[in-house]
C-alpha positions as CSV (number, residue, x, y, z in Angstrom):
1,M,-84.8,-39.6,39.6
2,N,-83.7,-39.0,43.2
3,G,-84.6,-36.9,46.1
4,D,-82.2,-34.0,45.1
5,I,-84.0,-33.2,41.8
6,A,-86.4,-30.3,42.0
7,L,-90.0,-31.3,41.1
8,D,-91.6,-30.0,38.0
9,A,-95.1,-28.4,38.1
10,G,-96.9,-31.6,37.3
11,Q,-94.9,-33.5,40.0
12,R,-95.6,-30.8,42.6
13,A,-99.3,-31.0,41.9
14,V,-99.3,-34.8,42.4
15,A,-97.1,-34.5,45.5
16,V,-99.6,-32.1,47.0
17,R,-102.5,-34.5,46.3
18,L,-100.6,-37.5,47.7
19,G,-99.7,-35.4,50.8
20,E,-103.4,-34.7,51.4
21,V,-104.2,-38.4,51.2
22,G,-101.2,-39.4,53.4
23,A,-102.3,-37.0,56.2
24,R,-105.6,-38.9,56.5
25,V,-104.3,-42.5,56.5
26,G,-105.7,-44.3,59.5
27,R,-108.6,-41.9,60.1
28,W,-111.9,-43.8,60.1
29,R,-113.8,-40.6,59.7
30,W,-113.5,-38.9,56.3
31,R,-111.5,-41.8,54.9
32,P,-109.7,-40.5,51.8
33,R,-110.1,-41.9,48.3
34,G,-107.2,-43.8,46.8
35,I,-105.1,-42.6,43.9
36,Y,-104.5,-44.1,40.4
37,L,-101.5,-42.3,39.0
38,Y,-100.6,-42.9,35.3
39,G,-98.4,-41.6,32.6
40,R,-95.5,-42.5,30.3
41,P,-92.3,-44.0,31.7
42,G,-89.7,-41.9,33.4
43,R,-92.0,-39.1,34.5
44,G,-91.5,-39.6,38.3
45,K,-94.5,-41.7,39.3
46,T,-92.6,-44.3,41.3
47,M,-90.4,-41.6,43.0
48,L,-93.5,-39.7,44.1
49,M,-95.3,-42.8,45.4
50,D,-92.1,-43.9,47.3
51,R,-91.9,-40.4,48.9
52,F,-95.6,-40.6,49.8
53,F,-95.1,-44.1,51.2
54,A,-92.1,-43.2,53.3
55,G,-93.9,-40.2,54.7
56,V,-96.9,-42.2,56.0
57,G,-96.4,-43.0,59.7
58,S,-98.6,-46.1,59.9
59,K,-97.0,-49.5,60.5
60,R,-99.9,-51.0,58.6
61,K,-98.7,-50.1,55.2
62,R,-97.5,-52.3,52.3
63,R,-95.6,-51.4,49.1
64,Y,-95.3,-53.8,46.2
65,H,-94.0,-54.0,42.7
66,F,-96.6,-55.7,40.6
67,H,-94.5,-58.7,39.6
68,G,-93.5,-59.5,43.2
69,F,-97.0,-59.1,44.5
70,F,-98.6,-61.4,41.9
71,A,-96.0,-64.1,42.4
72,G,-96.8,-64.1,46.1
73,L,-100.5,-64.0,45.5
74,H,-100.4,-66.9,43.0
75,G,-98.4,-68.9,45.5
76,A,-100.8,-68.1,48.4
77,V,-103.8,-69.0,46.3
78,A,-102.2,-72.4,45.3
79,E,-101.4,-73.1,48.9
80,L,-104.5,-71.9,50.6
81,G,-107.1,-72.6,47.8
82,S,-109.0,-69.3,48.3
83,I,-108.4,-65.7,47.1
84,D,-109.8,-64.4,50.3
85,R,-107.4,-66.5,52.5
86,A,-104.6,-65.6,50.1
87,V,-105.3,-61.9,50.5
88,D,-105.3,-62.3,54.3
89,A,-102.0,-64.1,54.1
90,V,-100.3,-61.6,51.8
91,L,-101.7,-58.3,53.1
92,G,-102.5,-59.1,56.7
93,D,-104.0,-56.0,58.5
94,A,-102.8,-53.5,55.9
95,E,-104.7,-50.2,55.8
96,L,-102.6,-48.8,53.0
97,V,-101.4,-50.7,49.9
98,C,-99.2,-49.2,47.2
99,F,-98.7,-50.9,43.8
100,D,-96.0,-49.8,41.5
101,E,-96.4,-50.5,37.7
102,F,-100.0,-51.6,37.8
103,H,-100.9,-53.4,34.6
104,V,-103.2,-56.0,33.3
105,H,-102.4,-57.8,30.0
106,D,-103.6,-61.4,30.6
107,I,-107.2,-62.5,31.0
108,G,-106.3,-64.9,33.8
109,D,-104.5,-62.2,35.7
110,A,-107.4,-59.9,35.0
111,M,-109.9,-62.2,36.7
112,L,-107.6,-62.6,39.7
113,M,-107.1,-58.8,39.8
114,A,-110.8,-58.2,39.8
115,R,-111.3,-60.4,42.8
116,L,-108.3,-58.8,44.6
117,L,-109.7,-55.3,44.1
118,D,-113.1,-56.4,45.3
119,A,-111.5,-57.7,48.4
120,L,-109.4,-54.5,49.0
121,F,-112.4,-52.2,48.4
122,A,-114.6,-54.4,50.7
123,R,-112.1,-54.0,53.5
124,S,-111.8,-50.2,52.9
125,V,-108.0,-50.6,52.3
126,L,-106.6,-47.4,50.9
127,L,-105.0,-48.1,47.5
128,V,-102.4,-46.0,45.7
129,V,-101.1,-47.3,42.3
130,T,-98.8,-46.1,39.5
131,S,-99.2,-47.3,36.0
132,N,-98.2,-46.5,32.4
133,Y,-101.8,-47.1,31.4
134,A,-105.0,-45.1,31.9
135,P,-107.7,-47.3,33.5
136,D,-109.6,-47.6,30.2
137,E,-106.4,-49.0,28.6
138,L,-106.1,-52.0,31.0
139,L,-106.5,-55.4,29.4
140,P,-106.5,-53.8,25.9
141,N,-107.0,-57.1,24.0
142,P,-110.4,-56.6,22.2
143,L,-111.3,-60.2,22.8
144,F,-111.3,-59.7,26.6
145,H,-111.5,-56.0,27.3
146,E,-115.3,-55.9,27.7
147,R,-115.1,-58.5,30.5
148,F,-112.8,-56.1,32.5
149,L,-115.0,-53.1,32.1
150,P,-116.9,-53.7,35.4
151,T,-113.5,-53.7,37.2
152,I,-112.4,-50.5,35.5
153,A,-115.7,-48.9,36.7
154,R,-114.9,-50.0,40.3
155,I,-111.4,-48.6,40.0
156,R,-112.9,-45.2,38.9
157,A,-115.5,-45.4,41.7
158,H,-112.9,-45.9,44.5
159,L,-109.8,-44.1,43.2
160,D,-109.1,-40.6,41.9
161,V,-107.4,-40.8,38.5
162,L,-104.4,-38.5,38.1
163,T,-102.1,-38.0,35.1
164,L,-98.4,-37.4,35.3
165,D,-97.1,-37.1,31.7
166,G,-94.7,-34.3,31.3
167,P,-92.4,-33.9,28.2
168,R,-89.2,-35.2,29.9
169,D,-88.1,-38.7,30.6
170,Y,-86.0,-38.0,33.7
171,R,-84.1,-41.3,33.4
172,E,-82.3,-39.9,30.4
173,L,-80.5,-37.5,32.8
174,R,-78.7,-40.5,34.3
175,G,-78.4,-38.7,37.6
176,R,-78.4,-41.9,39.7
177,R,-75.2,-44.0,40.2
178,T,-76.3,-46.5,42.8
179,G,-78.1,-49.8,42.8
180,F,-79.5,-50.7,39.4
181,A,-77.9,-47.6,37.8
182,S,-74.4,-48.5,39.0
183,G,-74.3,-51.2,36.3
184,S,-73.6,-50.4,32.6
185,Y,-74.9,-50.8,29.1
186,L,-72.0,-52.1,26.9
187,I,-72.3,-52.4,23.1
188,G,-70.7,-55.3,21.4
189,A,-69.8,-58.9,22.2
190,S,-69.4,-59.9,25.8
191,P,-66.2,-61.5,27.2
192,Y,-68.0,-64.8,27.0
193,A,-68.7,-64.7,23.3
194,A,-66.9,-67.4,21.4
195,T,-65.0,-66.7,18.2
196,L,-66.4,-68.5,15.1
197,P,-63.9,-70.4,13.0
198,E,-62.9,-69.0,9.7
199,I,-64.7,-70.4,6.6
200,P,-62.2,-71.2,3.8
201,P,-63.0,-69.4,0.5
202,G,-65.4,-71.2,-1.7
203,T,-66.7,-73.3,1.3
204,A,-70.4,-73.2,2.1
205,E,-71.1,-72.1,5.6
206,P,-73.6,-74.4,7.5
207,A,-77.0,-72.9,7.5
208,H,-77.4,-73.2,11.2
209,V,-74.4,-71.1,12.1
210,A,-75.1,-67.5,13.0
211,R,-72.1,-65.3,12.3
212,S,-73.0,-62.6,14.9
213,P,-70.8,-63.0,18.0
214,M,-73.8,-61.8,20.0
215,N,-75.5,-65.1,19.3
216,I,-72.5,-67.4,20.0
217,A,-71.3,-68.2,23.5
218,P,-69.4,-71.1,24.9
219,R,-71.4,-73.5,26.9
220,A,-72.1,-72.1,30.4
221,R,-70.4,-74.0,33.1
222,V,-72.5,-73.4,36.2
223,A,-75.9,-75.1,36.7
224,I,-78.2,-73.2,39.0
225,P,-81.4,-74.9,40.2
226,T,-84.7,-73.0,39.8
227,A,-88.3,-74.1,40.5
228,H,-88.6,-76.3,37.3
229,R,-85.2,-76.5,35.6
230,H,-81.5,-75.7,35.8
231,L,-80.3,-72.3,34.6
232,H,-76.9,-72.5,33.0
233,A,-74.7,-69.6,33.8
234,H,-71.1,-68.5,33.1
235,H,-70.5,-67.3,36.6
236,A,-72.5,-67.6,39.8
237,E,-70.6,-66.9,43.1
238,N,-70.2,-64.3,45.7
239,G,-73.6,-62.9,45.0
240,S,-72.9,-62.3,41.3
241,L,-74.6,-63.9,38.3
242,T,-73.5,-63.8,34.7
243,A,-75.7,-65.5,32.1
244,D,-76.8,-65.3,28.5
245,F,-80.0,-63.7,27.2
246,A,-80.7,-67.0,25.5
247,E,-80.6,-68.8,28.8
248,L,-82.4,-66.2,31.0
249,C,-85.0,-65.0,28.5
250,G,-85.1,-67.7,25.8
251,T,-86.2,-70.5,28.2
252,A,-89.3,-71.0,30.3
253,L,-88.4,-69.0,33.3
254,S,-91.1,-67.1,35.1
255,A,-91.2,-63.8,37.0
256,A,-91.3,-65.9,40.2
257,D,-88.0,-67.5,39.1
258,Y,-86.4,-64.1,38.5
259,L,-87.6,-62.9,41.9
260,E,-86.2,-65.9,43.7
261,L,-82.8,-65.5,41.9
262,T,-82.6,-61.9,43.1
263,T,-82.6,-63.1,46.6
264,R,-79.4,-65.2,45.8
265,Y,-77.6,-62.8,43.4
266,R,-77.3,-59.1,44.0
267,H,-75.2,-58.2,40.9
268,W,-76.3,-59.4,37.4
269,T,-74.5,-59.4,34.0
270,L,-76.7,-60.2,31.0
271,C,-74.7,-61.3,27.9
272,G,-75.6,-61.5,24.3
273,V,-78.7,-59.3,24.2
274,P,-79.7,-59.2,20.5
275,E,-81.8,-56.7,18.7
276,L,-85.1,-57.6,20.1
277,R,-87.0,-57.6,16.8
278,T,-84.9,-60.7,15.8
279,V,-86.2,-62.9,18.6
280,P,-89.6,-64.4,19.5
281,T,-92.1,-62.2,21.3
282,D,-92.0,-64.5,24.4
283,H,-88.3,-63.9,24.7
284,V,-88.8,-60.1,24.7
285,T,-91.6,-60.4,27.3
286,R,-89.3,-62.3,29.6
287,F,-86.6,-59.6,29.1
288,V,-89.2,-57.0,30.1
289,N,-90.1,-59.0,33.2
290,L,-86.4,-59.5,34.1
291,V,-85.4,-55.9,33.8
292,D,-88.5,-54.8,35.7
293,I,-87.7,-57.1,38.6
294,L,-84.0,-56.2,38.7
295,Y,-84.9,-52.5,38.7
296,D,-87.4,-52.8,41.5
297,A,-84.9,-54.9,43.5
298,D,-82.3,-52.2,42.8
299,V,-79.8,-54.8,41.7
300,P,-76.9,-53.5,39.6
301,L,-77.2,-54.7,36.0
302,T,-74.6,-54.9,33.3
303,V,-75.9,-55.5,29.8
304,H,-73.8,-56.7,26.8
305,A,-76.0,-55.7,23.9
306,A,-75.8,-56.0,20.1
307,A,-76.8,-52.4,19.5
308,P,-77.4,-49.0,21.1
309,L,-80.6,-48.9,23.0
310,P,-82.8,-47.2,20.4
311,E,-81.8,-49.8,17.9
312,L,-82.2,-52.6,20.4
313,S,-85.9,-52.0,20.9
314,R,-86.8,-50.6,17.5
315,D,-89.7,-52.1,15.5
316,V,-90.7,-54.6,18.2
317,A,-94.5,-55.0,18.0
318,H,-97.0,-56.4,20.5
319,V,-94.8,-56.4,23.6
320,P,-96.5,-54.4,26.4
321,D,-94.2,-52.4,28.7
322,L,-91.2,-52.4,26.4
323,A,-91.1,-48.6,26.5
324,R,-90.8,-48.6,30.3
325,I,-87.9,-51.0,30.1
326,A,-86.2,-48.9,27.5
327,S,-86.6,-45.9,29.9
328,R,-85.2,-47.8,32.8
329,L,-82.2,-49.0,30.8
330,R,-81.4,-45.4,29.9
331,E,-80.2,-45.0,33.5
332,L,-77.2,-47.3,32.8
333,P,-73.9,-45.6,31.7
334,V,-73.2,-46.5,28.1
335,G,-69.9,-48.0,26.8
336,G,-68.7,-49.8,23.7
337,R,-68.5,-48.7,20.2
338,A,-71.4,-46.2,20.3
339,A,-73.6,-44.3,22.7
340,A,-77.4,-44.7,22.9
């Protein structure tokens, strides 16, 4: 979505409520309650929060994507040894904090989030968040959900919960052609896919050979250092990075690694993306994190995928936030043998 699109009725109602909150930022008397805005992907939550944030005149405001914030907070906790000192270092004197894509799936992150929210509420920091999850859906794992209930209660005590969940996913309109959306979604083998040798008639094919060209690529020639290993890429120069799904999502790279790489490379090409139901869940989770981070950094992304988008993400179970990633990838112009 962009600033030229007329708001629908639900968006206008949320914009009015955010405007009321924004008008009172910085006032010690009649301090406003924060906002927890949730709904399905593509309904305009991030756009509305960004408009709100841009309209607040205070210099003591901060806006974060959740991956970036958590990477910074984890680093500060490790360096300073205290959540309170880490919050001081990361947030400084902020009076308004906006979080985009607020989510809690992991019990470790949940405990850290609980302490962070306690610190923010104790300091009377105004909090505005967007999420694909209602508060009661945070940390849905039944083994741990009950432990997060006190934090959910504190969220409801300090934030007004608003829903934005209209019938249209606006990213399907593909109205944006800059940044992330200036990339493309190409169906079929990438230029880096290798050609498998012909198997003579009557000759058994080795069991380890996958015939799909999406899964076969020549050895990448560029080694890029990350925090704990070298990433092997096909191309890495002049601010552009080209690498395989198997390398970026099939190895132990973290959200912090992706964030750091976006500071070095401002145009990405991801090759050999398979139908996601055919790879392990942790590979899909890294793919979700990677697309989230590239989208928030507004880095152009070109994807070479095995199938149209609906098929790419079909029948994938137990991967939170995959629906949001599918929505974001819909912004990319489609090429290749079929349209999504």
